[in-house]
N, C-alpha and C positions, 0 to 999 in steps of 0.2 A: 462445480460449486453448486448448492441449492437455489443462489438467487444469481443468475448469471449476467455479467454485464461487458459491455465491449466499448473501448474510448473511440471517439471518431478524432481522426485528425485529417485539418485541413492541409492541403496542398495546391502549390500553385508554384509556377515559373515567372521568370519577369527578364525582358529583354528591351532595350531601346527599341521603340517604334522605328526610328528615323534610320536605322540601319539596314532594315528590312528592303525596302524598295531600291537601297543603294546596293546591296549585294544580296539577289533572290536566293542564292545557294545557301543561305545561313536559314531559310525558314525548314526546311527537312532535317538540316543538322540539328536547329535546336528543338523540333519536335521528336526527333529520335532519343536524343537527351533526355527530355524531359519523361518520356515513355518509359525509359530505362529506370530513370530515379524513381519512378512510382513502383517499379516492380521492385524497386530494394526496400519498400516500407513493409515490417511485418505484418503478417495476416492476421494478427492479433488484435489491429485496429480497423475500424472502418475508414477507409479514405472518402472524405468530401472533396470531391475534385474541381478544382477552380480554372483550371485550364492554363495555358501560356498567355501570359498578360504583358501586352505592349503597350496599352493606351488606360487613360486615366478612365475610361468607360467600361473598360475591360474591368479594371480593378475594383469598379462599384459594384459591377454585376456579380464578381467572385465574393466581396463581401456580403451581399444580400444573401447569397447562397450560404456562407459560413456561419451569419449569424442567424439564420433560420435553422441550421442544422445543431446549433448549442454546440460547437465542437469545443474539444478539450485541449486542443495543441496546434500550432500553425506551424508548418514546415514550408521554406520558402528557398526554391533552388534559384542562384542566381547563375543564369546562363553566361551572360555578358556584361557590360557596365548596362545600368537601368536608372533612370533618376527616382527619386522615392515617391514621386507620385504612381509610378507602377505599382507601389507598395503599399503605401498609408490609407487611402480607401476600401482597399482591402481589410485592414485588420483595426479600422478607426473604431468600431464599435464592439471589439472584443474585447473578453476581460483576462484571456490567456496567453502566455508567453509567444513570443514569435522566434522559430529556430531558421537562423541564417544558415543555409547549407552552399558553403563556399568551395564547392569540390569541381575542379579543373580536369577537363577531358584528358588533356596529354599531360605527362609527366615532365617533360621538360619540351622548348623551344626548339626547332631547327632553326636556329640564328639565321643562319645564311639564304635558306628558301623563303621562310613564312614571311607572306603576303599580308593584306589586311584583313581581309574575311577571315583567312586560318586565324589569326592571332586572336579577331573578335569572336570567333566561333568556338574553340578549340582552347584559348591560353587566358581568356581575359576575366574570368568567373568573379575574381578578387576585386575586381573595379571600382565596383559599389558597396564594398561592406561596410567601410567607415561611413558614408554618407546614409545608408541606411540606420546605422546603430544610431547615428547622432540624431536622427528625425524621431527613431523610436525615444530615445530618450526624452525628447523634448514632448513627446505626447505622452509620456507617461506610461510607456509599455514596458513589460518585461521581456527579455531576448536573451539569445545565446547564440554563438556562433561555432559552427562547424565546420574544418578545413580538411581538404583532402583532394584527392585524385582519383577519377576513374581508370585510366588506364592501369592495367596490371592487377586492379582491384585495391581495396583499402578497409583492412579488417576495423581500424581504429574507426574510420565514418561508421561503417555498419554498427559497429559495437555501441556508439554514440546515439545513432539514431532508434536502436532497438530498446535502448536505455530509457531514452526520452519517451519513447511509447510504452513501456513498462510504468513509468510514472504517470504517464496520463491516465493511466485504468485508474489509479487512485480518485481523481477528479469524478469520473464518470460513476464508479462506486459510491462515492459518497453523496453525489448528486440523484442517482437512481435508486439505492436503498433506502431501506428508513434504519434508523436505531429502535430498539424497544427498550423501555424501562419498565421492569419489573419491580415494585416496590418503592424504595427510596434507597439513596446513599447510606452507606453506615453510620450512624449518629456520630455526630462530632469530626469525622473527616473532613474538615472545611476545605481542605485543598482540592477536595473531589468534587464540590458542588460546581453547578453550573447554569448558566443561563440559555435555556434552549432555544428561546428567539433568537438570542445572539449567536447562538451554534448554526442555527440555520442561516442567518446573515450572513455569517463571515464563511462558513465550510460547505454551505448547501445540504446538509444532512439535517432531515425530518424526524422528530422524537414521536413515537408511537407510545403511549402509556397503559401499561397492563397492570390488573391487581392481580394478587395471587390467587384470589378465587377463581379466576379465570382459568390459572394454570392447574389447579387440582384437577379441574373436571376435564382437561383437554385431554385425556385419554379415555374417557368412558367410551367413547365411540370406535374405539380400535379393537376390532373383533377378527380381522383377516387372519388365521392361526399358522396361515403359511408365511405371512410378512413376518409375522412375529417370531417363527421359528428363523427365518432367514437374518433378521436382526438381532435374535440373541445369539445367533453363533458368530454373527460379526462383531458384536461387543467382544466375545472371548475369543475370537483371532484378533482384535486389536489391542488386548489388555492381557498380562499375566494375572492371573486370578490366584491372589495370596491365600484365601480362604479355600480355593479348592472347588469354585462354583462351576458350572458346566451350563451350557445352553438351555437344557431342562431344569435347570434350579429356577423355582419360583421367583426370586427376588430378580433373577435375569431377566425373565420372560416381562416380569413388571417393568425392570428398565427397560426394555425392547419398546415394551408399547408405549411407555413416553417417549422414547426417541424417534418414533415414527409420528406420534402427536407433535412433536417438535420441528421435524422436520417438514411436514404438512404446514403447520403453525408459520414457519419461516418463510415457505415459498409463498402461501396465500397473503400476508403481509409486506412481502417485500423486503424481509428483515436481511440486512447483510452485516448488523451488529446486535449484541443484546447487552446491558447491565442490569443485574440483578443483585438485592440483598434480601434475604428473609430473616425478620427477626421478631418473628411470632412464637407461638407455644410447642411447634413443632410435635403436636399429637393427632391422632387419628389420620384422615388423608393427608392431611398437610404436613405430618411426620414421614409418611411415605414417601412424598414427592422429594421434600429436603434432605432425606436418606440418599437419595441416588441420582439429585441434581446434577453433582460435579462430574460425574460420568457421562450422565444425559448430554450435557450442554459441552463435555470435551469431544462427542461424536460429533456434533453442530461445526467446532471448530475445525474439526477436521475434512468438514466439506464447505470450508470459507465464512462461515458467519462466526465472526468473531465474538465471545462470550467471556463477560468479565466479573469477577466477583464484587462486592462489596458494593455494587452500585456505580462504578466507577466507568463513566461515560469516556471520559478522555484517553484512558488506558484501553478501552475498546476502540477506539480510533486508532490508537498506535497498532495495537494488534492487528487491526484489520490491513491497515497500511502495509505493515511489514508482510504478513500473509499475501498480499497482492502482489508485491514487487518481491520477494523472498521464497514464497511459498512455505515459510514458516512464521507463525508468531503466538509466543508464548507469554502469558503475564509473568511479570518478576517484580522484585523489590531487593533492595539492600537488606541482607538477613544478618552476616554477622562477617568479623574481619579476624584473619588469621595473622598476626602480627608477626609471628616466627616465619612464616612462609610468606610474608608481604601479599597475601591474596584476600580480595573480597568474596565473600559468599554471597550469591545474588541468587534470590528462588521466589518460589509463592505456595501456599496451597490453593488448592481448586481446580477448577477445570483446565485443562490445557491442550497442547496442540499434540497429537500423535505423531504428526508427520518432523517435527523436531527430535522427537526420541529416536536419535539414530544409533546411539550407544550400546542401547539394548530395549528392550521390549518394555513400554511403559506397565506398571503394577497397579493393580485395584485390591484395595486392602478396607477392612473395615475398623472404626476409630468409634469409642463409645462418645467422644466429645468434639465437635468442630470448634479449636480453640477460639476463644473469642465471641462465639456465634451461639446460637439455641442449634440444639438436635446433634446427631451424630448420625454416621452411616459413612458411605465409601470414599475413600481418599483416591485421587489419582498420582503417581508421582512418574515424572518423565523424565529422559535420560538424555540430554542434548549432547551432542558429538565435541571432540576435542577438538581443537583449534578456534578460528574466529567467529565472535559471537558480537552482533550490532546489538545494541539497546536503544531503546528509541521511545523517550519520555515526552508527552504534549501539557505543557502548562498555560498560562495565560499572564499578563502583564495587569496593572490595575487599571487599564482602561477595557479589558475584556479581549484584547488582541491574543491569538495564540500564538505559542514560540513552540519550537521543535527543541527539546534537548537530545543530543547523540553522543554517543561512545563507542567504540569498539575496544576490545580485549580478547585475550586468550583464555580459553577453559582449557585448564591443565588437568594432567593426571594426578589422580588421589583420592583419598576417602571423601566420602559426602554424607551428609545426614541420610538417615534412611529410615526416617518415622514418618513416611507417606506425602511429602511435600518435595516438589522439585526443585533443585539446587546445583549451583556451578561452582566450581573454585577457578576465579578470575584474577588472570596477571594482566595488568594494565602497564604500559609503557611507562607511566608515571610513577608508578608505586603505587601501593594500597592508600596511604597516608594522604596522598597528594589527589588521589582519584575521587575519594572519599570529600574531601573538602571541595573540590573543584565542582564536584556532580551537583553536592548540596548548594552551593553558591550559585549555581546557574538558577535555582530556584523552581527544579520539576516538581510536578506531586511525588508522592511516596512510591507511587506505582511507575512501573514501566515495562514495556515488550520487548521480546527477545527474539533475535532472528540466528540461525546458522550462518554463517560467512560473512563477507565484507558488504555492506550496503550504504555505506555513507554517502558515496557519489549519487547513488540513486536517491536517496532522502533528500539531498539538496536538490535535484531537480523536481520532485515532487514540492518540495517549499516553494520553490519558484513558479510552479504551476499555480498552489493555491494562495500564493501572496502570503506564506507565513516564516517569520523570522526563525533563523536556526542558531543553535549555540553548539559547536563541537567542544566536547569536553578532551577528549582524547582520541586516538586512531594509529 
């Protein structure tokens, strides 16, 4: 990615301190279990280690550590029964979910020979789960429970932990990077309008404002011919050039200069997201940039910086979320309905994600006019794979709170539009009519992001981490 981010996971374990002097053999047992548990946390996150907590004072020390680190998620390993004061001081000041890991050491008891220390050490992780959840509820803390077993391995537990870590990356990315707004939203698209202070307050995402004059001059200092050569070749490797352009074509070399400049700009400004719209005269230097902005921003999307057209900051967030958790994030909207085949056609013009174009190489073509906008130039069309596609829209209620609208459907084989816009033939389990009604009634903005594969469960985790409401339309 152009701007790298890595989530921070608070990790600690709890056990009732009163057990330890009674059964000293529990100490090395618990220490070994905790070390083994930490080893299961994916390397994709940085662990903030709160240690094994058996007293209120240790819990407070862990809490100070977690708060100072600004952790994105908490994993609490339940070793045996523990009172909730072993937990609450550690998470009291945190605004992120606590994942209670109720993973038992042994698959089953040996009923005839199990003694008390064996029960406490190997078979009693479940003892405090209900108590912990009850007190998390009373404290107003978000939470989830993972139940499983250590002996013999437990792929379901491993998958859940990995999925939570993947979801936590979104919080870190929103808090660590910025969103660039270039120009303003498309005039009259009031569903896209946003209060940037509210965005920062609720989502932790800071907005940096840029004028188009800043962008026109952005490539003036790019003079490294070898870098331009390499980037021009990369552009031609990424896209199927329908006009026959080559890395030596002047337009592609100019595009390469802008891509290099945008990449440096994104790194310098720590941009994980960009929302832009140009409504000027598209002449002179402005016209040159406007003509190649779509493929140039597509090259940024490929590298993890979500770039949305029409100044839509909400769909830029949705694209960034899907790119972070799924590896693909493509801007889309309801395009048409095929009533004979009971399909919704979903797609959009503008910049897109080459990583989602798995059915065929994305194409680049020149059009004389960008429909509904000023100027003309290069259009990119991407070809998502057949199979499950996940859609995510981000909207707001009357009080300004954000809401996720989610759906999954099947991209099915058949003819698509070939005029330069990405589009998918989507079959939903509820049918095209019902989907169109339900999706609209959920109140999304008219833009959504798309990702290849099934990702609703991960989105639900992201929503819990960000404390955002979710409506799943169909899956």
